[in-house]
N, C-alpha and C positions, 0 to 999 in steps of 0.2 A: 565485477567481483562477486564471488559467491560467499557471503558472510555466514559464519556459524550463528547459532541461536544467540549466544552471548554477544557477538558482534552486532547482530540486528537489534537487540535490545539496547545496546550502547548507542546505536544511531538514533533510535526512538528517544532515548534519554537526552541526547544532545539536542535534538529538536525541541524537546520539552524545555530544557534549560535555556535555549535561545529564544523561546516563545515563537518558534517558526510557524508560519501559516502553512497548513497542510491541506492538500486536496487528495481525497481517497476516491478511487473509482473501482468498480467491480461489476461483473456480470456472471450469471450462471444460467446455463452451462457456459464455461469459458469458451470463447469462439474457436480456439485451436484444440479443444478437447474432443476426443472421439465420443465421449459420453453424450455430448449434445447431439451427435448424429445417430447414435444407437439406441438411446433411451428416450422415452417420452417423459419429460419432467416439467416442472414449473420453471418458466424463464423469468429472470428478474435482472434489473440493472440498478446500480446504486452510485450516487456521487454525493459526497459531503465535504464541506470545507470547514476547518476549525484548527484546533491546536491539540497536541498530544498532552493529555492530562495525567497519564500513568503509563509506565513501561517497567515491568517487573519480571524477575526470575525468582521462583520460590524453590530452593533446593530441597525442601521437605516434601514437595509434590513431584509426582512422576507423570509422564505422558503429556497430553495436550494442555492440561491445566498447570504445567510447570512454569509457563510464561504467559504474560498477558500484556496487551496494549489497549489503551482506551483513547479514542479521539473524541474530544468535546467540541460540539458544534451548536449553533444557535437552535437548530431544530431537534436536538437530542444528541445522545452519545452513541458511539459505536465501540463495543467491547469485544475483542477477539482473543480467544485462547490459542496461542501460537506455538505451544510446546512441541508439536509434531510437524511443524511447517518447514519448508525449504525457502531460501531467500535469494534474491538477486538485487545487487546495488548497482545503479547506473548513473552516469552523468550525461547532461544533454549533448555533449560533444560526441557521444556514442549513438545518438539518434540517427535515423535514416536521413540521407541528405535532403530530401524534399520537406522534412519537418524540422530539421536542425535549427534554422534561424529562429523560428517561433519557440522551440524548446529552450534554446539558450536565453531568449529574452524574457521568458515567463518563469522558468524553473531553475533550481539549483541542482537538484538530484532527484532520484526516484528509488524507492525500495519496494520491490514486488514480494508479496507473501503468498506462497503456494501451499494450499491445503491438500492433504492426501485425497480428499473427495473431489479434486479437480477445480475447486473454486480458487480464484486468484484475486487478491486485493492489491492495487498499486497505489502506494503513498507517494505523492509528489510534494517535495519541499518547494514552495513558491517564493519568488522574489518579493512579491507583494500580493495582498488579497485580490482575488479575481472578482470582477463584477458578476452579479447574478445572471445566470444564463450562459456565462462563458465556460468553456470546458477545454482542457488541454489533454492531450494523450499522445505520448511519443515513445513509451517504453518499447524496447526491441523484442519483447516476448511475443 
């Protein structure tokens, strides 16, 4: 499903209200991005586990600052301005067959956030907190 900005914020708000455990993973340049092949830039990866602390749309603001999501984790917070982003919502039954059993046992859903600069953050709603060092990744993107 390709949710609108309002739908994506509603998903984040539901996760906040449910106190859902969330794993967010990202890398830059995104592995499927041409930018990573054509430009020499700083490579980075990120994974954080925590809970959604804030998900808002501010109608008085325009552009990227019109919406924001904050993940609160033990090691710090991740705050993203998502007003210009595109989104993809998926459930583990949509995962590739070779990772589907693990995806279904560990996660409930995933919401991918695509930035115009080609960065992608994938938020996984977990069935229960993961042990330190565990990492799941099944999004079809």
